[in-house]
N, C-alpha and C positions, 0 to 999 in steps of 0.2 A: 790265839794271842795269849802268851803266857803271862802270869802275874809278874814275873821278874825276868823279862827278856835280856839276853846278853847284849852288851853295847854294840857288838858287831853284827847283830842279827838283822834279818829282813824286817822284823817287827819294829825295830827302832828306825830303820832306814825308810820304810814305806808307810808307816803309821805315824801321824802326828801325835804329840803328847796328849792333845785334847781328845783325839780319837781313842787312844789307848785308855785314857781315864774313863771315857764314856762307855766303852765296849768290853772291857776286861771281865766284868762280872755279870754280863747280861746273857740271856738265853742263847742268842745267836752265836756267841763265842764259846759256849760250854759244850764239851764233848764227854759223853758217858763212856768210860773205859774201865776195864778191870784194873785192880790195883797195880798189877804187874805192868800192864800196858801204859798206865798213867805215869808210873815211875820212868818208864822207857821214854815217854814223850817229853816230859818235863819242859824244858825251855828251847826245844829244837825249832828250827824254821819249819814253816808250813809244809813245804815240799817233802821234807823228810818224814814229817808226821803223816802226810797223806799217803806216800808211797810205802812206808815201812810199818805203819801202825794202823791207821784208819782202814786201809784196804784189807788188812789181815784179820781184824777183829770184827766179826759179823754179828756179835751179840746184841748190838744196839743200832737199830735202823737209822736213827737221827744222827748217829756218829758216822755210820757208813756213808751217809749222803755227802759227807765232806769230800769224798774222792772225786766228785764231779767238778769241783772247783779247781781251775788251773793254778790260780794264786788264791790267797784269801786276804782281801783288803776290806776296808771299812764298809764299802757298798755291799760286798758279798755277805759280810757279817749282818748288816741291816736286813738284807733280803732273807737270810736264813732265820734271823730273829722273828721277822714278820710271819714267815711260814710256820714256825713253831708256835707262835702266839695264836695264829689262826687255828691251827690244829687243836691246841689246848682248849680254845673257846668252844670248838665243836664237840670235843670229847667230854668236856666238863660243863657244857652249857653255860658259859660265862658271858652273858649279855646283860646289859643294864635295862632299865625300864623303857628306854627309847630304842631298844633293839640294836644298840651299838656294842661293839666288842669292848670289853673292859680291858684297859691297858695298865 
């Protein structure tokens, strides 16, 4: 989900304004890319990003995992977000005193 999607893009057509506002800057939506690949990706639709960018750049595993999504909708973003949060809590031991994941 780009910060500034084109008006004709799938991001505008398939994501409500509320979902775009909620997910644009959250972990589930972020993809680590080289500067070159990031410039190439910019505001493209997900299928183009998936097929031409994410599948080619193997530098970042949590970016490469995006190729498994057929589309990328708010529910996919939510699932990916939760997966990344869970992994971060394990790696960085981010639990509160009640042994709950810190969000």
